[in-house]
N, C-alpha and C positions, 0 to 999 in steps of 0.2 A: 114416156118416162124420160124428166128433167136430167140433166148432165150436168157435172158440176163446171162453173163457168171459167170459163179463159181469160183472165183481167188481162189488160194493158201494161205493158212493165214502164210507159211513158205517157206524161199528159203533155197538152198543146203549150203548157206555159213553162214547164221545166224539164224537156226531153233531155239536156243534155247532162244535165244532174241523174236522173234516172238511168242512163247509156250508161253515167259511171259505175252506180251502184250497181246493175247490172252486172258490169264487168268486173268489180271486187268480189260479189257472190259467186261467180263465175271460176275466178281464183281459188277462193276458198272451198268449193267442189274438189277443185282440182289439187290444191290442198291435202284434203281430208282422204283424197283416193290416196293418194302418193305417202300420204304420213302414215295410214293404216296398213298401208302395202309394206311399208317399211317395217313396223312394230312386230308384223306376223312374220315376215320373213325371218327377221332377225332373229327374234323368241323360237321361230320354228326349225334355226339350225342350231342355235346355240342352248335352248333349256330344255330341263330334266322334262320326261315324259310328264303332266298333268296327275295331279293325283301322289307323285310319286315320292314327295318330299315337301313340307312343309313350306318351303322358302318359294317352292313354283307356283303356289297359290295368289305371291305377289301380283303376278301379273296376268292373272286368270280372264281378265280379257282379250288376252292379243296373246297367248302362248298355247294357244291347242294345236296349232300346226304341231309343235312337236308331238303330239302322240304319233301323228302320219310317219315319222322320219322325214332326212334332209329331202332326200330323194323327189317324197312327195308335198313337202313345203316348198323347191324350187319349181315342181311340174303347176302347181296351185298357183305358184306369182305367176308364171311364162301365160297360165292361164286368163289370168286376169289381163294382164299386159295385151295381149291376141284379142282377146273380147273388146276393150277398147280402142286397140289398132282397125278392127272390123267393123266397127260401127263407124267411127271418124272415116276409112276409105270407102266404106259403103252408105252412108246416111240411107238416102234413100231404097236399098235395097235391104237395110236392117228396117227402116220403118213399114216396108210392105209387109217383110214377114211377119213381123210384131201385127201389124194388123189385121192379117192373116189369122193367127196365131186368136188374137183378143176376138175376133169375128165369130168364129169356132165357141168361144164360149158362152151365143146366145142359147147355144143348143142344151136341155137343161140335162139329155142326156149326157153330153160332153161333160158335163157338171160332175154330174152324179159317178163316172165312169173316172174321174181323175179322181175323185174321192175316194172311189172304192181302191183304186190303186194305192194311193196315201194311206190309206187304213193297213192295207198288205205289207208294206214298205215299213211303217212304223210295227206291225208286230215280230218281220221278219228282222230289222234291228233293236229291236226294244232294248230298255237301259235293264243291264242285270247288278245295278249298283242301289241296294236302297240305303236310307241315312238311319240313321238311327231311330226316331219317331216312326217311320215306317214300318221298321222291326216290330219297335213294341207293340205299335197298333194291331200287328196280325194276332198275337196272342189275347189280347184282348176283346175281339171281335170274338174269334173261337171260343173264348169264357162266356160270351155276352146272351149270342143270337141263342142256344139251346137254353137259356136262361131267362131272355126277356124279347126274345125275337127280332131284336138288333143290337147296335152299338150306337149312340149317340151321345155327340156331346153341344153344347150351346155356338161353339165357337164354326163349327162346319156340320149344321145338322141335316141338311140332305144327303152330303155328298155320303158321309157316315151312314146314313140312315139306308140309302138305296144302294151304297154298297156293300155293307151288310147282309141286306136283304138276298141282293146280287149272289153274294158267296153263297147263304143258309141254298138256292134254286141247285147253283152250278156244282154246288162239293156232294150235294143229294144227287145229281144224276150224272154227272161225269168226274166225281171225286176230286174237284180242283181245289187247293189249298187260298187262302185270303190272296196271297202276293201274286196266282194265276188271275185269281180274276180281276184285281185291280187293272193288272199289265191289259188285259183282253179292255175294260173297260175304256182305261186310257186312251188302246189304241182307235175306238172307234170312236170314241174324241175327237181323234185326228180327222178322222175322215169325216166327222160334221163339220168342224170348222173349217176344215178346207174348201168343202158347201158355201159355206155361208160367207166365206173369204172372197171366193170365186163370184158368185153374186154380189157384192158387194162392191167389186171394180167394174160392175157392168155396167156402175151410173157414169164413167167414163168412157171417151172416142176409142175405137178400138184398138189405137197403134197405142195406146197409153196404159191398156189394161196389165199386163203382162208386167211392167215395167212396177206395177201398184201394189199386184199382188206380189209380186217378188221382193218388193222393198216391205209389204206387211210378215213375209213367212221366214225369210231370210233371218231368221236372229235365233238364239239361242234359247230363246224361252219355249221354240215349239218339242223342244225335250220332254217339257209335259205327256204332250201325247206320243213317246216312246216308250209305254210300259211303266212311267211311273208309277211305283208304288205309293202314293201319298195324297192327299187333298185338295190339290187346287184343279185337277185338270179339267173339269167339267165346272168348276166355277170360272176356269177361264173361256169355256166354250160360251158359256152366258154372256160373258163378258162381251165378246168378239158378236155375239147376236142385240147384245144392248148398243154399241156401234154403230152398227150396219142399222139398224130400225132409228137410232136417235140423225144422222145421216140422213136418212129419206124422209125425215120429218123435216130437217131443216132445209133438205131440197125440193119440197114439196108442199106446198100451203097448205093442199086437202088432206093430208094426212093427218094423223091423229097422234098424238103423243100418247095415249096409253101402254101402246104396245111396247116402247122404249123404256117408259116404266115400270113394266109388268115384268121387263126382261130383266133391270136393276134389282127387282122387289128379290124376281125368283135367285138370281146372283147373291143376293143376301142372304138368302137359306142356304145355297152352299158353303158359300163361307163369310165370315162375318169382312174380312178383308174388304172387301168389294163397297162396304163404306165408304172409303178413297173416295167414291167415284162421285160420289152425292152431291158434291158443287158442279159435279157436268150437269147433274140432272134439272137445278136452279139455273142453269141456263138456257136450258130447252123451256123451262116452265117460263122463263122472264121472254123468251119467244115466242110463245102461245100467248100469253097477257100481252104482247104488243098486237097481234094479229085479231085481238078481238076476243079471244077466247080465255078469259081469266078464269071464270069456271074448274077446265079443263086442266089449265095451269094449278090450281092448289088442287084439284083431286090428284092430279099427278103428283104431286108433291107429298101428299098424303098417303097414297097408296102405298109406298115405300115400309111406312115404320106400320100402318094397319096390316099389312102383310106379315111383317114380322113379327107384333104381337098378336096375330093370329096361331103363327107358326109355335110361339113362345108356348101361349095356353094350350093348343094339343098337345105340344110334347111335356109339359107339367101334369098334365091329365094320365099320359100313358107312361110315366116314369122317369122325368127329366124333370125334378124342382125346380120352378123357375128364379126360387132364391139364390142357387146356384150359379146362374149368372154376375152374378156379385162378387161369389169367392172362390169360383172355380176358372171362369173363363179368361184369355187372355185380353179378352175389349177392357176388363175394369182390373186387368194385372195383378190377373187373382187376389183379389182382395185390397188392391189399390196398392201393390209391391213393384212400384213403378221404377225404383233403380235397375231393377232385376228385366225389365222387360224395353224403358227409353234405350235409345243407341247410347253410347259410352263417348264423351268430348275426347276424342282418342286420334290422332293421325292416322297412325296405321289401319285402324277399323275404317275409316271415311274413305283412305284409300280402297281400300278392299271391296267397299261398294261402288266408287267410281269404277271400277274394274266390274263389277258386277256387270251394273248398269250398261259396259261398253259391250260384256258377252252377251246381254241377252235382248239389246237390241243396236245394233252396230251403227243403224241411223242416226243417232244421237248424235255423230259427228258432224251431222249437218245442220244441227243446230246454230251454230254462227254463222254459216249462209244463208240462212233462213232469216235469222233477226236482223242481218244487215242487208237484205234483198227488200224485206216486207216489214221490219220496225212489227211492231205488234200492234196489228190492224184490229178494228172495234167488227169486224164482220163476223157471224154468228157462228161461222162451221171453225172458224180460228178461235173464238173463245172458247167455245166446248171443248173441243182436242185440246186447250191450251190447259182447259181447267182439270179435264180428267189425268191429262199428263203429270201436272202438280199434283195432285193428289195421289198417285204412282211413287211420286218422288218424297215427295214428302213420307211417306211408307216406309221407304228405300233406306232413309236415310236418319228417318226420328225412330224407328223400331228398330230394335239390337235381332239381330240373327245369332239365335241361340247354341246353334250350332257350324256357328264360321259360313262366311260366305257362299262355300261347295256343298255345306251339307244343307242349307236353306235357301239355297239358291229359287227353287219352287214356290216359296212364300213372295217372292218379288216379283212374278213372272207377269204379273198382273199390268204391271207398269209398261210390256213394252209395247203395246199393243196400241194402245192410244197417242205414244210417242212416236211408232212408225207412221202412223195414219197422220198426223202434223206434219212430217219431213213428207211424207208421200204425197198430200195433197197440194203441197207448195211446190214440188217439183213437178206433179202432171199439169198444174191451173195457168203457168206462164209459159208466154214465147219464146225463153229461152232455153227450153229442153233440147233443142236440137243443138245447140254449143256444146251445150253441159251433158250430150246423151255418152258420149264415150266413158267423161268420168265416172256416170253414172255406172254405167257398165261395170268399168273396172270393181267399183265397189260393191256392185251385186256379186259377182264372183269371188270376191275375197270373202264378203260374210256369206254366202250360202257355203262354199269350202273351210271357210271355222267353226261354222258353225255342223258340218258334217263331219268334221276331224271330233269334235267332240261328243256326239252321237255316237261315234263309235266307237271313242274312249270309254263312253260308261257301257257300252253296248259288249266292250271286250273286258269290262270290270273281272278281276279273277275272283271276287269274294265280295258277296252281299252284306247288309244288315251289319255294316262297321259306322265308328263315328269317324268323321272326315275331320282330317287337319283344319284350322283355324289358322 
């Protein structure tokens, strides 16, 4: 198995300039850690609990410690600082411990055990909060299944079809309602995503695997696996499979492109929003063509629209008219009503979406350091992950959150995975990681505790099925 390369941070011709650039990047990592910690702590000590009033959502990306309370906010901050100090004080010890834990992931049974444990945690801490769409969805499924066998729309063909069929089985056998069925499927998705993520990081040296896994999973986007009653969970699982397959293709010249293309095609069937990753598939196709496999490149690009067309045809025959795609689907703005679906030119709305990105993917705070350290290099992995990230960011800032940033957070979860992987591949690929490791440890603890607080807030929600403040 090939591993992600560890490029030199300097060249023979300009070593001093590269050393200066590396020091500036390290300073930016430290600044990001201190700045994010200060924001978390300030809002954790002074903000009202998230969701309690509309004003609280103005700092959605940094106010989740407020739910835990002042004591826990202080404990989280101290824990992050101690983690950084421990890594700085005993770098060799922590590196050996990380390497031992990373080598343990070589065992498939270990990865499966961790995934099973994550599934149990997701179920035990599953969200009790539903947005308005999730609440309305349940009655639609209950009404449609006895009549037609399933409830399906063009926007979420496989998500709705599989969930509605699963509900029919679970309701008949265990008496489950629709929400219970969605929650169970969501938590199982968390286990599958964990297994895929732990397999993805095996491409790294053992000492860097835990950092990569934590950097990917320590973000608010993982709430989709904590009993989310909406149609984004399994789309995000498939997106992670797509990214893992794509990175394997980029790293191993003999690996074929069709698994990645098939994963993206499947993701589109689960939810049409995954089409925003389409440009990243073109990057993979360009790599395949450069390797002399032009036929494979063309076939991979055509696979996505081909699978989509086949699915549209199948569902058209089975009661979902393809004409509805142009009148009822969000991808056509329900017949061209673009003013309703495109984001408004409003500073408050833009701020809310920026906060949402910070909540879903705290790794975004390291993008300035990445750009200073590496610039925009033309290596295929960077271009691929940048294209995938750009697609998710365009969705976040151009497509309106109909229910507000809190109510529609899961719509934008798709941006977090490629963004986090873009940052993780930079952090784990350079020789400067040792100098940055204490600050990275601080950031990971901050992100993990902030995400945990958000999960806890959703688990403790007193009511479900209510609209969220926007």
